[in-house]
A tleap script that builds the chain and sets N, CA, C and O, in Angstrom:
source leaprc.protein.ff14SB
mol = sequence {
  NALA ASP ARG LEU ALA ASP VAL ALA ALA ARG
  LEU PRO ASP ILE LEU ASP ASP ALA ALA PRO
  GLN ASP ASP SER ALA ALA THR TYR ALA HIE
  LYS ILE SER SER THR GLU ALA VAL ILE ASP
  TRP SER ARG PRO ALA ASP GLN LEU ALA ARG
  HIE ILE ARG ALA PHE ALA PRO ALA PRO ALA
  ALA TRP PHE THR GLY HIE CARG
}
set mol.1.N position { -38.983 23.437 -5.323 }
set mol.1.CA position { -38.227 24.518 -5.743 }
set mol.1.C position { -39.361 25.431 -7.098 }
set mol.1.O position { -39.340 26.624 -7.400 }
set mol.2.N position { -40.227 24.332 -7.649 }
set mol.2.CA position { -40.806 24.334 -9.146 }
set mol.2.C position { -41.957 24.976 -8.342 }
set mol.2.O position { -42.098 26.152 -8.676 }
set mol.3.N position { -42.938 24.524 -7.262 }
set mol.3.CA position { -44.345 25.735 -6.443 }
set mol.3.C position { -43.696 26.971 -5.935 }
set mol.3.O position { -44.263 28.029 -5.660 }
set mol.4.N position { -42.481 26.707 -5.852 }
set mol.4.CA position { -42.479 28.599 -5.180 }
set mol.4.C position { -41.914 29.446 -6.136 }
set mol.4.O position { -41.501 30.593 -5.964 }
set mol.5.N position { -41.942 28.498 -7.594 }
set mol.5.CA position { -41.460 29.484 -8.531 }
set mol.5.C position { -43.219 29.644 -9.006 }
set mol.5.O position { -43.813 30.674 -9.325 }
set mol.6.N position { -43.564 28.720 -8.944 }
set mol.6.CA position { -45.007 28.928 -9.683 }
set mol.6.C position { -45.715 30.613 -8.854 }
set mol.6.O position { -45.958 31.749 -9.262 }
set mol.7.N position { -45.798 30.000 -7.756 }
set mol.7.CA position { -46.421 30.888 -6.544 }
set mol.7.C position { -45.640 32.104 -6.929 }
set mol.7.O position { -46.327 33.111 -7.099 }
set mol.8.N position { -44.449 32.218 -7.088 }
set mol.8.CA position { -44.345 33.739 -7.155 }
set mol.8.C position { -44.365 34.107 -8.209 }
set mol.8.O position { -44.262 35.331 -8.295 }
set mol.9.N position { -44.498 33.336 -9.540 }
set mol.9.CA position { -45.379 34.266 -10.551 }
set mol.9.C position { -46.496 34.302 -10.948 }
set mol.9.O position { -46.940 34.951 -11.894 }
set mol.10.N position { -47.034 33.594 -10.238 }
set mol.10.CA position { -49.110 34.024 -9.837 }
set mol.10.C position { -48.798 35.196 -8.369 }
set mol.10.O position { -49.765 35.541 -7.689 }
set mol.11.N position { -47.592 35.627 -8.083 }
set mol.11.CA position { -47.961 36.396 -6.438 }
set mol.11.C position { -48.783 37.754 -6.845 }
set mol.11.O position { -49.625 38.133 -6.031 }
set mol.12.N position { -48.663 38.251 -7.630 }
set mol.12.CA position { -49.570 39.689 -8.334 }
set mol.12.C position { -50.844 39.326 -8.538 }
set mol.12.O position { -51.662 40.092 -8.028 }
set mol.13.N position { -51.448 38.036 -9.351 }
set mol.13.CA position { -52.882 37.541 -9.430 }
set mol.13.C position { -53.506 37.495 -7.596 }
set mol.13.O position { -54.520 37.955 -7.070 }
set mol.14.N position { -52.460 36.800 -7.115 }
set mol.14.CA position { -53.324 36.749 -6.243 }
set mol.14.C position { -53.218 37.879 -5.515 }
set mol.14.O position { -54.314 38.418 -5.361 }
set mol.15.N position { -52.271 38.470 -4.983 }
set mol.15.CA position { -53.047 40.204 -4.078 }
set mol.15.C position { -53.742 40.488 -4.581 }
set mol.15.O position { -54.779 40.732 -3.964 }
set mol.16.N position { -53.736 40.729 -6.427 }
set mol.16.CA position { -54.997 41.498 -6.712 }
set mol.16.C position { -56.620 40.721 -6.047 }
set mol.16.O position { -57.655 41.388 -6.069 }
set mol.17.N position { -56.606 39.585 -5.614 }
set mol.17.CA position { -57.617 38.885 -5.155 }
set mol.17.C position { -57.514 39.059 -3.879 }
set mol.17.O position { -58.499 38.601 -3.301 }
set mol.18.N position { -56.711 39.546 -3.154 }
set mol.18.CA position { -57.146 39.827 -1.403 }
set mol.18.C position { -58.321 41.127 -1.249 }
set mol.18.O position { -58.575 42.219 -1.758 }
set mol.19.N position { -58.794 40.271 -0.263 }
set mol.19.CA position { -60.030 41.025 0.214 }
set mol.19.C position { -59.628 41.622 1.433 }
set mol.19.O position { -58.930 40.835 2.073 }
set mol.20.N position { -59.856 43.088 2.205 }
set mol.20.CA position { -59.374 43.165 3.584 }
set mol.20.C position { -59.928 42.317 4.820 }
set mol.20.O position { -60.803 41.539 4.439 }
set mol.21.N position { -59.702 42.252 6.024 }
set mol.21.CA position { -60.205 41.234 6.567 }
set mol.21.C position { -61.669 42.326 7.447 }
set mol.21.O position { -61.692 43.554 7.530 }
set mol.22.N position { -62.535 41.510 7.885 }
set mol.22.CA position { -63.640 42.495 8.658 }
set mol.22.C position { -63.298 42.505 10.065 }
set mol.22.O position { -63.352 41.511 10.790 }
set mol.23.N position { -62.985 43.530 10.382 }
set mol.23.CA position { -62.505 43.617 11.864 }
set mol.23.C position { -63.449 43.584 12.815 }
set mol.23.O position { -63.181 43.801 13.996 }
set mol.24.N position { -64.718 43.290 12.358 }
set mol.24.CA position { -65.738 43.410 13.593 }
set mol.24.C position { -66.132 41.993 13.962 }
set mol.24.O position { -66.562 41.661 15.067 }
set mol.25.N position { -65.916 41.079 12.779 }
set mol.25.CA position { -65.464 39.523 13.256 }
set mol.25.C position { -64.409 39.237 13.893 }
set mol.25.O position { -64.358 38.309 14.700 }
set mol.26.N position { -63.489 39.956 13.626 }
set mol.26.CA position { -62.397 39.213 14.391 }
set mol.26.C position { -62.145 39.464 16.090 }
set mol.26.O position { -62.224 40.481 16.779 }
set mol.27.N position { -61.773 37.898 16.444 }
set mol.27.CA position { -61.975 37.870 17.532 }
set mol.27.C position { -60.045 37.760 18.052 }
set mol.27.O position { -59.091 37.513 17.315 }
set mol.28.N position { -60.048 38.047 19.535 }
set mol.28.CA position { -58.819 38.060 20.089 }
set mol.28.C position { -58.792 37.249 21.355 }
set mol.28.O position { -59.679 37.073 22.190 }
set mol.29.N position { -57.292 36.701 21.284 }
set mol.29.CA position { -56.916 35.832 22.003 }
set mol.29.C position { -56.519 36.695 23.642 }
set mol.29.O position { -56.250 37.892 23.737 }
set mol.30.N position { -56.576 35.777 24.708 }
set mol.30.CA position { -55.747 36.877 26.025 }
set mol.30.C position { -54.978 36.510 26.116 }
set mol.30.O position { -54.849 35.403 25.595 }
set mol.31.N position { -53.650 37.178 26.944 }
set mol.31.CA position { -52.056 36.966 26.831 }
set mol.31.C position { -52.471 35.621 27.605 }
set mol.31.O position { -53.500 35.534 28.274 }
set mol.32.N position { -51.685 34.742 27.458 }
set mol.32.CA position { -50.770 33.620 27.757 }
set mol.32.C position { -50.249 33.591 28.898 }
set mol.32.O position { -49.090 34.005 28.845 }
set mol.33.N position { -50.648 33.217 30.165 }
set mol.33.CA position { -50.010 33.512 31.762 }
set mol.33.C position { -49.053 31.860 31.620 }
set mol.33.O position { -49.097 30.961 30.781 }
set mol.34.N position { -48.250 32.057 32.872 }
set mol.34.CA position { -47.305 31.062 32.606 }
set mol.34.C position { -47.910 29.995 34.017 }
set mol.34.O position { -47.289 28.986 34.353 }
set mol.35.N position { -49.225 30.462 34.723 }
set mol.35.CA position { -49.929 29.551 35.091 }
set mol.35.C position { -50.777 28.175 34.560 }
set mol.35.O position { -51.119 27.108 35.069 }
set mol.36.N position { -50.957 29.044 32.817 }
set mol.36.CA position { -51.611 27.607 32.018 }
set mol.36.C position { -50.877 26.901 31.332 }
set mol.36.O position { -51.176 26.324 30.287 }
set mol.37.N position { -49.463 26.911 32.108 }
set mol.37.CA position { -48.323 26.654 31.267 }
set mol.37.C position { -48.163 24.952 31.774 }
set mol.37.O position { -47.765 23.921 31.230 }
set mol.38.N position { -48.699 25.311 33.086 }
set mol.38.CA position { -48.527 23.829 34.232 }
set mol.38.C position { -49.118 22.643 33.327 }
set mol.38.O position { -49.961 22.796 32.443 }
set mol.39.N position { -48.651 21.698 33.625 }
set mol.39.CA position { -48.574 20.234 33.126 }
set mol.39.C position { -49.303 19.753 34.172 }
set mol.39.O position { -48.944 19.699 35.348 }
set mol.40.N position { -50.771 19.263 33.506 }
set mol.40.CA position { -51.895 18.527 34.378 }
set mol.40.C position { -51.273 16.795 34.100 }
set mol.40.O position { -51.199 16.570 32.892 }
set mol.41.N position { -50.910 15.800 34.827 }
set mol.41.CA position { -50.467 14.689 34.639 }
set mol.41.C position { -51.518 13.533 34.505 }
set mol.41.O position { -51.192 12.370 34.268 }
set mol.42.N position { -53.174 14.080 34.729 }
set mol.42.CA position { -53.979 13.369 34.660 }
set mol.42.C position { -54.328 13.413 32.837 }
set mol.42.O position { -54.876 12.415 32.369 }
set mol.43.N position { -54.125 14.110 32.273 }
set mol.43.CA position { -54.315 14.365 30.971 }
set mol.43.C position { -53.650 13.057 29.908 }
set mol.43.O position { -52.497 12.628 29.956 }
set mol.44.N position { -54.642 12.648 29.068 }
set mol.44.CA position { -53.958 11.634 27.849 }
set mol.44.C position { -52.928 12.002 27.587 }
set mol.44.O position { -52.639 13.198 27.607 }
set mol.45.N position { -51.880 10.807 27.185 }
set mol.45.CA position { -50.283 11.592 26.435 }
set mol.45.C position { -50.266 12.198 25.129 }
set mol.45.O position { -49.439 12.934 24.592 }
set mol.46.N position { -51.422 11.700 24.719 }
set mol.46.CA position { -51.759 12.760 23.518 }
set mol.46.C position { -51.897 14.609 23.427 }
set mol.46.O position { -51.461 15.356 22.551 }
set mol.47.N position { -52.530 14.884 24.461 }
set mol.47.CA position { -53.025 15.631 25.366 }
set mol.47.C position { -51.789 16.573 25.739 }
set mol.47.O position { -51.586 17.781 25.613 }
set mol.48.N position { -51.069 15.533 26.238 }
set mol.48.CA position { -49.670 16.416 27.345 }
set mol.48.C position { -48.931 16.667 26.263 }
set mol.48.O position { -48.142 17.601 26.409 }
set mol.49.N position { -48.930 16.206 25.361 }
set mol.49.CA position { -47.704 16.045 24.186 }
set mol.49.C position { -48.151 17.356 23.436 }
set mol.49.O position { -47.255 18.175 23.236 }
set mol.50.N position { -49.326 17.640 23.026 }
set mol.50.CA position { -49.553 19.002 22.045 }
set mol.50.C position { -49.496 20.023 23.252 }
set mol.50.O position { -48.772 20.957 22.908 }
set mol.51.N position { -49.901 20.174 24.325 }
set mol.51.CA position { -49.462 20.761 25.580 }
set mol.51.C position { -48.294 21.500 25.246 }
set mol.51.O position { -48.181 22.555 24.621 }
set mol.52.N position { -47.195 20.545 25.929 }
set mol.52.CA position { -46.037 20.760 25.759 }
set mol.52.C position { -45.500 21.388 24.244 }
set mol.52.O position { -44.746 22.361 24.256 }
set mol.53.N position { -45.804 20.955 23.329 }
set mol.53.CA position { -45.369 22.001 22.144 }
set mol.53.C position { -46.006 23.412 22.115 }
set mol.53.O position { -45.468 24.506 21.941 }
set mol.54.N position { -47.353 23.072 22.341 }
set mol.54.CA position { -48.118 24.728 22.333 }
set mol.54.C position { -47.073 25.686 23.072 }
set mol.54.O position { -46.608 26.647 22.460 }
set mol.55.N position { -46.744 25.441 24.269 }
set mol.55.CA position { -46.083 26.211 25.422 }
set mol.55.C position { -44.688 26.366 25.204 }
set mol.55.O position { -44.051 27.138 25.921 }
set mol.56.N position { -43.940 25.483 23.965 }
set mol.56.CA position { -42.715 25.508 23.802 }
set mol.56.C position { -42.230 26.847 22.497 }
set mol.56.O position { -42.961 26.857 21.506 }
set mol.57.N position { -41.280 27.704 22.517 }
set mol.57.CA position { -39.870 27.528 23.556 }
set mol.57.C position { -40.585 28.630 24.555 }
set mol.57.O position { -39.759 29.044 25.368 }
set mol.58.N position { -41.828 29.191 24.712 }
set mol.58.CA position { -42.243 30.198 26.273 }
set mol.58.C position { -43.850 30.440 25.464 }
set mol.58.O position { -44.355 30.488 24.343 }
set mol.59.N position { -44.250 30.560 27.144 }
set mol.59.CA position { -43.370 30.196 28.263 }
set mol.59.C position { -42.671 28.863 29.008 }
set mol.59.O position { -42.178 28.693 30.123 }
set mol.60.N position { -42.818 28.241 28.162 }
set mol.60.CA position { -42.546 26.775 28.718 }
set mol.60.C position { -43.029 26.171 29.430 }
set mol.60.O position { -43.211 26.552 30.586 }
set mol.61.N position { -43.508 24.690 28.854 }
set mol.61.CA position { -44.596 24.422 29.956 }
set mol.61.C position { -43.714 23.516 31.483 }
set mol.61.O position { -42.543 23.136 31.477 }
set mol.62.N position { -44.438 23.412 32.330 }
set mol.62.CA position { -43.744 23.295 33.445 }
set mol.62.C position { -44.615 22.647 34.607 }
set mol.62.O position { -45.846 22.661 34.581 }
set mol.63.N position { -43.777 22.011 35.748 }
set mol.63.CA position { -44.691 21.360 36.939 }
set mol.63.C position { -44.413 21.156 37.867 }
set mol.63.O position { -43.270 21.609 37.812 }
set mol.64.N position { -44.554 20.664 39.184 }
set mol.64.CA position { -43.487 21.035 40.138 }
set mol.64.C position { -43.897 19.555 40.929 }
set mol.64.O position { -45.007 19.025 40.964 }
set mol.65.N position { -42.357 18.986 41.673 }
set mol.65.CA position { -42.515 17.931 42.140 }
set mol.65.C position { -41.346 17.440 42.397 }
set mol.65.O position { -40.373 18.153 42.640 }
set mol.66.N position { -41.316 16.133 42.369 }
set mol.66.CA position { -39.699 15.275 42.272 }
set mol.66.C position { -39.413 14.563 41.294 }
set mol.66.O position { -40.235 13.984 40.584 }
set mol.67.N position { -38.213 14.544 41.170 }
set mol.67.CA position { -37.922 13.709 40.145 }
set mol.67.C position { -37.425 12.153 40.584 }
set mol.67.O position { -37.140 11.328 39.715 }
savepdb mol mol.pdb
quit
């Protein structure tokens, strides 16, 4: 709560120092498709965990196979 009050008090100064972004340096990501959310079980566990979190809640990581 103290940090929030500190930031709120300094907000006008923070905004005064703001600079517009250089649109010519911007990069754009393509739209994520559901096929990219397919789980590849050959990947290490830490990568699988990040993959599943990256696609949550949508389009949601998925796989086909038997239970």
